[in-house]
N, C-alpha and C positions, 0 to 999 in steps of 0.2 A: 368323505374327503375336503370339502369345504368349498368356498364360492370361489369362480373363477378369477383369476387375479387379485386374491387375497394373499397378504404378506405373512409367510410364516410368523409364528410368536404372536400376531394378533387374533384375537377373537374376533371371527365376522360380525360386524356390526357392533362391536364395542367402542369402535374409534380408538383415538390414543388422547389418555388422559391427561391433566397437569394439576399441579398444584402450586398455586399461587407463592408460597413460601420457597418450593425447589426454584423457580422462576426466579423468586428476588434475590435467593443465595447465589444464583448462576449470575445475576446482573453485577452483585457486589463483586463477585471473582473478575468479572470481565473489567469493572470499574478499577479494581485493585491493578491488574495486569496494564492497562492503558496509562494509568498513576505511573506505576514501577517502570514502563517503557518510557515516558517523559520526563522520567527522573534522571536515566541513566546514560551511561556512554553514547549508548545506541540511539537515542532520541534525535530524530530529525535537525534540531537545530545544533548538538553538540557535535554531528557528523559535517555541519557544513562549515562550523568553525574552524576545522581542521584543514584548512586549503592551503597547499604548496606553491607559490608561483612557478611558472615555468622554467624563469629564469635561474632559479635556485638550484636545477641539477647540470647548470653549465652550458655551454655553447658550443654543442657537437652533436653529430646526428642520433648517437645511441642517447643520451641524454636527452634529446627532444622526443624520442619515442617512448623513453621510460615515462616523461613527462605527459605524452598524451594518453598513455595508460594507465596512468595515476588517475588522470582525469575522469575517463571513463569508467573505472573502479569506482572512483567516489561518489560520481553523480548515480551510479546503480543504488550504491548503499544510501545515498538521501532518499531516492526513490522507493527503495525497498521498507526503508524506515518509515516513511510516510503511508505506505500502503498496508503496512502490519498496522499503523496507529488507526488509520482509516478503517480498517475492517474491524479491530475490537470495538472501536466506538458504535461501529452500524449494527454490529453484532447485539451490543448492549442495548440499543435504542430499539430495534426489532423484538428484543425479549421483552420490555418494557412495554410495546405495543400488543404485543400477543398477549400479556397478563390484560393489559387494560381494554383490549379490544382495537380494532382498527377505527373505528367510527371515530374513535376519541384522539386521532392523529392532530398535533397542532400545527401551523403553518412553519415554524420555526424547524420543528421536525422534520417533516415533510420535505425543507428546502435542503437541511443539511443530508439526509437521505440521498436526495438526488445529486448534490455536490459530490459527496460520496463516491456513488454509481457512476457520475461524469469522470471522474478524475481515474477510476479502476478502469473502466472502460478505453478510455484514452490509452491508459497504460498497455492494456490488453492489444488494443490498436498497434499498437506501436513495437510490441515484441512479440507479436503471434508469429511463429514460425511456417505457419499454413499462409500466412500473407506475404512471405518473404521480406521483411523488415524486421530489424531490431533496433534497441536503441543505439547500437554501435553505428548503424546505416543512417539515423539521424543524426546522430553527432558528426559523420563524414561528411552528408549533405548540407549541414549549416556550417560547414568550413573548421570545424574544433579540431581535426586530424587531418589537415592538407598536408603535412610535412614541414609545415612552417614551424610552428611551436607546439601544435597539439592541444593547447590550451590557451584560454584568455586568462588575464590576471585579474579580469573583475570579479566579483561573488554574484553569481547567476543564483534565482532561485527556482526550482521549479515545482509548480502544483498542478 
């Protein structure tokens, strides 16, 4: 029958094998995806460049509501682009580490992984429905959607 807790498809005792060439190829694919993202219109820097000032919509209630909605969606797109890039980068670093061994982690890689983890955890904490909060709740609490203009005209960066 097999060992208790053994996974189907794995021979008990054989463990999981890896080939350095496979990991190197996977890392190259991840690096290409990250580079493609950074050079595409979906890059956080590109999304950040395309802000519309609240005044551009006009000075009536529906225009202000539209400006606030646009700002929330725009902010969410920036966050999602940042998180996608972070996760691709983290996956690439961890693939490298698994190939070389975790004893060979340098301080820069460890710090970068911790930074990515912290940013992902902060995003999760703000958007987890189990916690009863969302990014929109945070925007409302910060006064960005108070019925006045819905946005500020400044270029805010979220990291």
